[in-house]
PLY file of the C-alpha trace (Angstrom):
ply
format ascii 1.0
element vertex 432
property float x
property float y
property float z
element edge 431
property int vertex1
property int vertex2
end_header
-14.58 8.90 12.92
-12.47 7.45 10.44
-14.23 9.79 7.69
-13.95 12.39 9.25
-10.10 11.64 10.63
-9.42 11.00 6.73
-11.15 14.41 5.28
-9.01 16.54 7.55
-5.68 15.01 6.49
-4.33 15.98 3.23
-2.03 13.21 1.94
-0.18 15.24 -0.30
0.74 17.64 2.60
2.14 14.60 4.55
3.97 13.20 1.88
5.64 16.90 1.29
6.81 17.46 4.93
8.63 13.94 5.20
10.38 14.66 1.97
11.39 17.90 3.30
12.57 16.31 6.46
14.83 14.18 4.31
15.82 16.60 2.07
17.30 18.67 4.69
19.41 16.44 6.54
20.99 15.15 2.99
21.21 19.01 2.14
19.93 18.57 -0.96
20.03 21.36 -3.72
16.59 23.55 -3.31
16.10 23.23 -6.89
16.21 19.47 -6.80
14.10 19.33 -3.96
11.68 21.37 -5.52
11.95 18.89 -8.95
11.01 15.65 -6.75
8.69 17.29 -4.39
6.01 17.46 -6.98
4.57 15.05 -9.88
6.20 15.30 -13.43
2.62 14.57 -15.10
-1.10 14.51 -13.68
-4.10 13.47 -15.66
-7.58 14.35 -14.79
-10.50 12.84 -17.17
-13.97 12.25 -16.95
-15.28 8.28 -17.76
-19.14 8.59 -19.27
-20.40 4.64 -18.50
-24.05 3.22 -19.64
-25.36 2.11 -16.29
-27.72 -0.98 -15.99
-30.57 0.87 -15.66
-30.10 2.94 -18.83
-28.56 6.00 -17.38
-25.39 8.06 -18.19
-23.09 8.16 -15.61
-19.83 10.08 -15.53
-17.32 9.31 -13.41
-14.07 11.51 -12.40
-10.93 9.72 -13.19
-7.21 10.52 -12.02
-3.41 9.39 -13.05
-0.22 11.03 -11.60
2.97 9.98 -12.56
5.94 11.42 -10.12
9.11 10.65 -11.07
10.89 7.86 -13.54
14.42 8.64 -13.11
14.99 5.08 -12.45
12.85 3.01 -14.90
9.16 3.47 -15.70
6.45 4.21 -13.62
4.68 2.17 -11.18
1.65 2.30 -9.00
-1.86 1.00 -8.41
-5.49 2.12 -9.56
-7.93 3.33 -6.35
-11.77 3.06 -6.87
-12.43 5.08 -3.61
-15.44 7.60 -3.00
-13.04 10.08 -1.28
-10.26 10.09 -3.86
-8.84 13.16 -4.87
-5.82 14.35 -6.72
-4.11 15.46 -3.73
-4.80 11.77 -2.41
-3.16 10.44 -5.80
-0.46 12.96 -5.78
1.13 11.43 -2.61
0.55 8.04 -3.74
2.48 8.53 -6.52
5.37 10.13 -4.62
5.16 7.36 -1.91
5.58 5.24 -5.14
8.72 6.80 -6.11
10.34 6.32 -2.87
8.80 2.95 -1.91
10.37 1.66 -5.24
13.76 3.29 -4.14
13.98 1.72 -1.09
13.16 -1.47 -2.52
16.12 -0.87 -5.13
13.42 -1.99 -8.24
14.25 -0.07 -11.34
10.69 1.49 -11.30
10.09 5.44 -10.40
6.23 5.91 -9.14
2.97 6.83 -10.48
-0.89 6.41 -8.93
-4.14 6.39 -10.15
-7.76 6.52 -9.19
-11.72 6.97 -9.85
-13.96 8.96 -7.12
-16.40 5.50 -7.01
-17.86 3.12 -4.29
-16.98 -0.41 -6.28
-19.31 -1.85 -4.47
-22.29 0.02 -5.45
-21.65 -1.40 -9.10
-22.80 -4.09 -10.89
-20.04 -6.36 -12.57
-20.41 -4.95 -16.17
-20.40 -1.94 -14.77
-17.22 -1.97 -13.20
-15.74 -3.71 -15.93
-17.06 -0.77 -18.37
-15.66 2.04 -15.87
-12.09 -0.46 -16.07
-12.33 -0.52 -19.72
-13.20 3.46 -19.92
-10.35 4.02 -18.15
-7.98 2.74 -19.82
-9.37 4.27 -22.90
-8.77 7.39 -22.15
-5.12 6.77 -20.51
-3.60 3.96 -22.91
-1.37 5.86 -24.89
0.66 7.05 -21.23
0.49 3.97 -19.89
2.17 0.68 -20.75
5.30 -1.43 -20.00
8.24 0.99 -20.84
6.19 3.95 -19.66
3.47 3.51 -16.89
2.71 0.34 -15.42
-0.91 0.25 -13.09
-1.90 -2.33 -10.34
-4.40 -3.11 -8.27
-4.94 -0.75 -5.07
-8.18 -0.16 -2.88
-11.21 -1.07 -4.56
-9.52 -2.63 -7.50
-8.80 -6.70 -8.18
-7.19 -9.45 -10.13
-9.94 -9.61 -12.45
-10.08 -5.80 -13.28
-6.47 -5.24 -13.88
-7.50 -8.64 -16.62
-10.20 -6.25 -18.33
-7.68 -3.32 -18.28
-4.75 -5.08 -19.66
-7.06 -6.97 -22.21
-8.46 -3.02 -23.37
-4.92 -1.81 -23.09
-3.92 -5.13 -25.45
-6.94 -4.50 -27.93
-6.00 -0.47 -28.49
-2.38 -1.42 -28.77
-3.23 -3.97 -31.50
-0.64 -6.88 -29.39
-1.01 -9.21 -26.59
0.71 -6.87 -23.77
0.36 -8.46 -20.52
3.08 -6.06 -19.00
1.00 -3.18 -19.41
-0.60 -4.21 -16.10
0.87 -5.97 -13.26
-1.59 -8.12 -10.06
-3.65 -9.89 -13.17
-5.27 -12.95 -12.53
-2.97 -16.37 -12.41
-3.67 -18.21 -16.18
-3.77 -14.32 -17.55
-0.01 -13.20 -16.99
0.01 -13.16 -13.26
2.52 -14.24 -10.54
1.88 -16.23 -8.16
2.81 -14.31 -4.36
1.39 -11.63 -5.86
-1.69 -12.01 -3.69
0.23 -12.37 -0.31
3.27 -10.46 -1.28
2.20 -6.84 0.62
1.13 -8.71 3.79
3.98 -11.00 3.78
6.35 -8.38 2.75
5.07 -6.19 5.98
5.77 -9.59 8.49
9.16 -9.85 6.79
9.91 -6.18 7.90
8.59 -7.22 11.09
10.56 -9.53 11.70
14.05 -8.10 11.14
12.62 -5.50 13.37
12.10 -7.74 15.99
15.78 -9.49 15.50
17.14 -5.72 15.83
15.18 -4.92 18.96
16.01 -8.85 20.17
11.99 -9.35 20.51
10.76 -13.03 20.61
8.08 -13.23 17.68
6.26 -16.28 19.53
5.84 -14.05 22.59
4.48 -11.23 20.79
0.94 -9.94 20.01
-0.26 -7.66 17.07
-2.92 -5.35 16.53
-4.12 -4.76 13.01
-6.66 -2.05 11.52
-8.35 -2.97 8.21
-8.95 -6.28 6.93
-8.27 -5.94 3.26
-5.44 -8.38 1.22
-2.65 -6.84 3.08
-3.96 -6.76 6.73
-5.22 -10.07 5.61
-1.87 -12.23 4.85
0.19 -9.93 7.15
-2.20 -11.15 10.38
-1.65 -14.66 8.38
1.90 -14.31 8.22
2.31 -12.80 11.97
0.39 -16.00 13.23
2.31 -18.87 10.67
5.50 -17.10 10.07
6.30 -15.91 13.10
4.59 -17.98 15.51
2.99 -14.69 17.00
-0.87 -13.75 18.18
-3.32 -11.49 16.46
-5.13 -9.97 18.94
-7.79 -7.95 16.72
-8.27 -6.74 13.22
-10.76 -4.23 12.24
-12.67 -3.54 9.11
-15.09 -1.10 7.56
-18.51 -2.02 6.87
-20.16 -1.20 3.61
-23.46 -1.60 4.67
-23.54 0.17 8.07
-20.78 3.00 7.07
-18.74 2.35 9.87
-15.69 0.48 11.13
-15.76 -2.45 13.56
-13.57 -4.37 15.83
-13.15 -8.05 16.11
-11.42 -9.71 18.85
-11.14 -13.04 20.26
-10.43 -14.30 23.74
-7.98 -16.96 22.40
-6.29 -14.83 19.45
-8.19 -13.95 15.84
-8.01 -16.97 13.57
-7.28 -14.74 10.25
-8.01 -17.91 7.55
-11.48 -18.30 9.45
-12.06 -14.72 9.36
-11.35 -14.51 5.87
-13.53 -17.21 5.00
-16.91 -14.56 6.70
-14.98 -11.48 4.83
-16.11 -10.28 1.03
-14.24 -8.82 -1.42
-14.08 -5.35 -0.14
-12.61 -6.72 3.68
-16.25 -6.20 5.38
-16.38 -9.04 7.99
-19.94 -10.63 8.59
-20.45 -9.43 12.05
-22.98 -12.43 12.85
-20.48 -15.37 12.01
-17.91 -13.50 13.87
-20.08 -13.25 17.10
-21.40 -16.48 16.81
-17.65 -17.91 16.92
-16.76 -16.05 19.91
-15.49 -12.79 18.29
-16.12 -9.58 20.64
-16.83 -7.01 17.96
-16.30 -3.56 19.28
-15.97 -0.01 17.15
-14.02 0.67 14.44
-11.19 2.61 17.17
-10.54 -0.11 19.72
-7.96 -1.74 17.54
-5.49 0.65 18.87
-6.31 0.10 22.06
-5.42 -3.32 22.63
-2.91 -4.70 24.60
-0.21 -5.77 21.40
3.33 -5.22 20.71
3.30 -4.47 17.25
0.24 -2.50 15.50
-0.20 -2.72 12.13
-2.33 -0.02 10.48
-3.49 -1.33 7.23
-6.71 0.84 6.10
-6.06 4.32 4.88
-4.18 7.75 5.45
-3.99 9.33 8.68
-5.93 7.37 11.18
-3.23 6.95 13.21
-2.70 10.94 14.43
-2.01 13.20 17.71
-5.15 12.46 18.97
-5.86 8.24 17.97
-2.28 7.84 19.56
-3.30 8.62 23.10
-5.53 5.47 23.14
-2.44 3.00 22.31
-1.03 0.64 25.01
2.17 1.42 26.85
3.03 -2.05 25.75
3.57 -1.16 21.85
7.19 -1.47 20.47
6.77 -1.59 17.13
4.48 0.37 14.43
4.78 -1.32 10.94
2.89 1.12 8.28
1.16 -2.01 6.26
-1.04 1.70 4.92
0.20 4.27 2.55
0.53 7.32 5.27
-1.17 5.91 8.06
0.42 8.23 10.38
0.62 11.75 10.98
3.86 13.89 11.79
2.06 14.40 15.53
1.87 10.40 15.61
5.69 10.49 14.46
6.43 12.98 17.44
4.47 10.31 19.79
6.63 7.16 18.50
10.10 9.40 18.95
9.40 10.38 22.69
7.87 6.83 23.63
10.69 4.91 22.12
8.29 2.98 19.39
10.48 1.90 16.69
8.72 2.94 13.34
8.77 1.07 9.95
8.09 3.39 7.48
5.26 2.95 4.86
7.86 3.00 2.11
9.71 0.30 3.41
6.57 -1.30 5.06
4.49 -1.77 2.72
6.85 -2.36 -0.67
6.35 -5.99 -1.06
3.26 -5.44 -3.73
5.26 -3.25 -5.95
8.12 -5.31 -5.63
6.28 -8.62 -6.53
4.55 -6.48 -9.18
8.38 -6.02 -10.75
8.92 -10.03 -10.81
5.46 -10.11 -12.34
7.11 -7.45 -15.39
10.21 -9.77 -15.45
7.86 -12.52 -16.13
5.91 -11.14 -18.68
8.68 -9.94 -20.58
10.68 -13.62 -20.36
7.21 -15.41 -20.70
8.50 -17.66 -18.24
7.01 -17.95 -14.85
8.48 -18.98 -11.36
6.94 -20.62 -8.64
5.27 -19.42 -5.13
7.93 -20.66 -3.43
10.77 -18.84 -5.84
8.68 -15.61 -5.58
8.51 -15.08 -2.04
11.97 -16.03 -1.43
12.96 -13.46 -4.02
10.75 -11.30 -2.18
12.27 -12.07 1.58
15.46 -11.47 0.28
14.29 -7.80 -1.22
12.78 -6.94 1.37
15.57 -7.99 4.36
18.14 -6.24 1.86
16.02 -3.42 1.79
15.19 -2.93 5.62
19.05 -3.22 6.47
19.85 -0.76 4.37
17.02 1.79 5.93
18.55 0.24 9.33
22.75 1.19 8.80
21.63 4.64 7.35
19.31 5.19 10.84
22.21 3.97 12.81
24.79 6.07 10.71
22.83 9.42 10.69
21.34 9.05 13.80
18.13 9.37 12.64
14.46 7.63 12.71
13.64 5.09 10.33
11.54 7.35 8.63
13.93 9.82 7.49
16.32 7.30 6.92
14.46 5.45 4.52
13.85 8.67 2.98
17.29 9.47 2.58
17.86 6.18 1.18
15.63 6.37 -1.71
15.97 10.20 -1.92
20.04 9.77 -2.60
19.30 6.73 -5.16
16.62 8.98 -7.16
19.11 11.87 -7.60
22.01 9.69 -8.60
20.09 8.37 -10.94
18.94 11.98 -12.39
22.38 12.87 -12.32
23.93 9.79 -14.35
20.91 10.51 -16.97
22.04 14.17 -17.28
19.11 15.82 -16.20
20.87 18.56 -14.00
0 1
1 2
2 3
3 4
4 5
5 6
6 7
7 8
8 9
9 10
10 11
11 12
12 13
13 14
14 15
15 16
16 17
17 18
18 19
19 20
20 21
21 22
22 23
23 24
24 25
25 26
26 27
27 28
28 29
29 30
30 31
31 32
32 33
33 34
34 35
35 36
36 37
37 38
38 39
39 40
40 41
41 42
42 43
43 44
44 45
45 46
46 47
47 48
48 49
49 50
50 51
51 52
52 53
53 54
54 55
55 56
56 57
57 58
58 59
59 60
60 61
61 62
62 63
63 64
64 65
65 66
66 67
67 68
68 69
69 70
70 71
71 72
72 73
73 74
74 75
75 76
76 77
77 78
78 79
79 80
80 81
81 82
82 83
83 84
84 85
85 86
86 87
87 88
88 89
89 90
90 91
91 92
92 93
93 94
94 95
95 96
96 97
97 98
98 99
99 100
100 101
101 102
102 103
103 104
104 105
105 106
106 107
107 108
108 109
109 110
110 111
111 112
112 113
113 114
114 115
115 116
116 117
117 118
118 119
119 120
120 121
121 122
122 123
123 124
124 125
125 126
126 127
127 128
128 129
129 130
130 131
131 132
132 133
133 134
134 135
135 136
136 137
137 138
138 139
139 140
140 141
141 142
142 143
143 144
144 145
145 146
146 147
147 148
148 149
149 150
150 151
151 152
152 153
153 154
154 155
155 156
156 157
157 158
158 159
159 160
160 161
161 162
162 163
163 164
164 165
165 166
166 167
167 168
168 169
169 170
170 171
171 172
172 173
173 174
174 175
175 176
176 177
177 178
178 179
179 180
180 181
181 182
182 183
183 184
184 185
185 186
186 187
187 188
188 189
189 190
190 191
191 192
192 193
193 194
194 195
195 196
196 197
197 198
198 199
199 200
200 201
201 202
202 203
203 204
204 205
205 206
206 207
207 208
208 209
209 210
210 211
211 212
212 213
213 214
214 215
215 216
216 217
217 218
218 219
219 220
220 221
221 222
222 223
223 224
224 225
225 226
226 227
227 228
228 229
229 230
230 231
231 232
232 233
233 234
234 235
235 236
236 237
237 238
238 239
239 240
240 241
241 242
242 243
243 244
244 245
245 246
246 247
247 248
248 249
249 250
250 251
251 252
252 253
253 254
254 255
255 256
256 257
257 258
258 259
259 260
260 261
261 262
262 263
263 264
264 265
265 266
266 267
267 268
268 269
269 270
270 271
271 272
272 273
273 274
274 275
275 276
276 277
277 278
278 279
279 280
280 281
281 282
282 283
283 284
284 285
285 286
286 287
287 288
288 289
289 290
290 291
291 292
292 293
293 294
294 295
295 296
296 297
297 298
298 299
299 300
300 301
301 302
302 303
303 304
304 305
305 306
306 307
307 308
308 309
309 310
310 311
311 312
312 313
313 314
314 315
315 316
316 317
317 318
318 319
319 320
320 321
321 322
322 323
323 324
324 325
325 326
326 327
327 328
328 329
329 330
330 331
331 332
332 333
333 334
334 335
335 336
336 337
337 338
338 339
339 340
340 341
341 342
342 343
343 344
344 345
345 346
346 347
347 348
348 349
349 350
350 351
351 352
352 353
353 354
354 355
355 356
356 357
357 358
358 359
359 360
360 361
361 362
362 363
363 364
364 365
365 366
366 367
367 368
368 369
369 370
370 371
371 372
372 373
373 374
374 375
375 376
376 377
377 378
378 379
379 380
380 381
381 382
382 383
383 384
384 385
385 386
386 387
387 388
388 389
389 390
390 391
391 392
392 393
393 394
394 395
395 396
396 397
397 398
398 399
399 400
400 401
401 402
402 403
403 404
404 405
405 406
406 407
407 408
408 409
409 410
410 411
411 412
412 413
413 414
414 415
415 416
416 417
417 418
418 419
419 420
420 421
421 422
422 423
423 424
424 425
425 426
426 427
427 428
428 429
429 430
430 431
């Protein structure tokens, strides 16, 4: 079901539809709107890699740069078998709005390669990473476009990419990539950042809705880095209970939901999860976990739903499976909810924390990493997470203020805040 939904949803159509809604509310000039609806630059290229068996395999790569009015482009690199140019376009576009909502001086970009990284050896992954940089290095860099990890990529892979860029540039350039390993220019707190950022916004939403976090239950889709640390944060920072998590099983090519009668223990589940977010079903069942179909996560009795997988999984069909208890939809993933899902949320009074706000913790801490790289001075984890909390809280409050002032939902409000900031930067630079 998940793979079918993912193919049916065009993420870039979603991104443009969301933009158009906010642009109309802002009475944005049609010409300016047309500039912002589309990325400024797009790159499509092939990367040849000599495989371990001696064969030569060619991989399709992408990079899209949406808008750099507020600063250098910034965005992750995905290794995913279903990657498309439209998906990368959407993610680059969302990154522009995400950076603007978080009020950090960066623009939006995204990259990817069509590949399942779980099928590659360590050497093959390194060759592919270095090959991507070999093609793109003249069009990226600390003052141009700074990549970072995303689905299917890791700090180690960013380390390889940074090393390749530094060799080609002829100087040590740690700020060319973020999300690097600690000790190789990486920042403390980066691993937790996106998931914790989700929880900081959930906390603020609960304050607004006068909910008690300690009496609240969350259900999460996905169990990559975002969901892992969001689930830890929901339990350890908010004192709530996690009803379930779900994950994609690479061996079975299917999704499963894991729940426990006493609530999930995120740290235990992380210990039995591989680097691609697949939980060991046997180990979970031996520990008393119930293993169900992947769609079961959305049916659980929960106050907060956190979709943290991929685009379009919360849609006009899956919302019908939701419990009436749900009060908050916190978008840990990029573009997890479709327009039909938004209609359901509005009709049922569900408070949505949109992706460009909710999951902005990752790019915010990547920005902190760049700052530390430039200074060649590094902060403690406590300093990083405190700065992240301050940024995410301020971003949430700015969007909530816009929502209440203009009487619009949180998604439109987030876009209105972001678009206004980008347009002002374009005006200040004399672009129109």
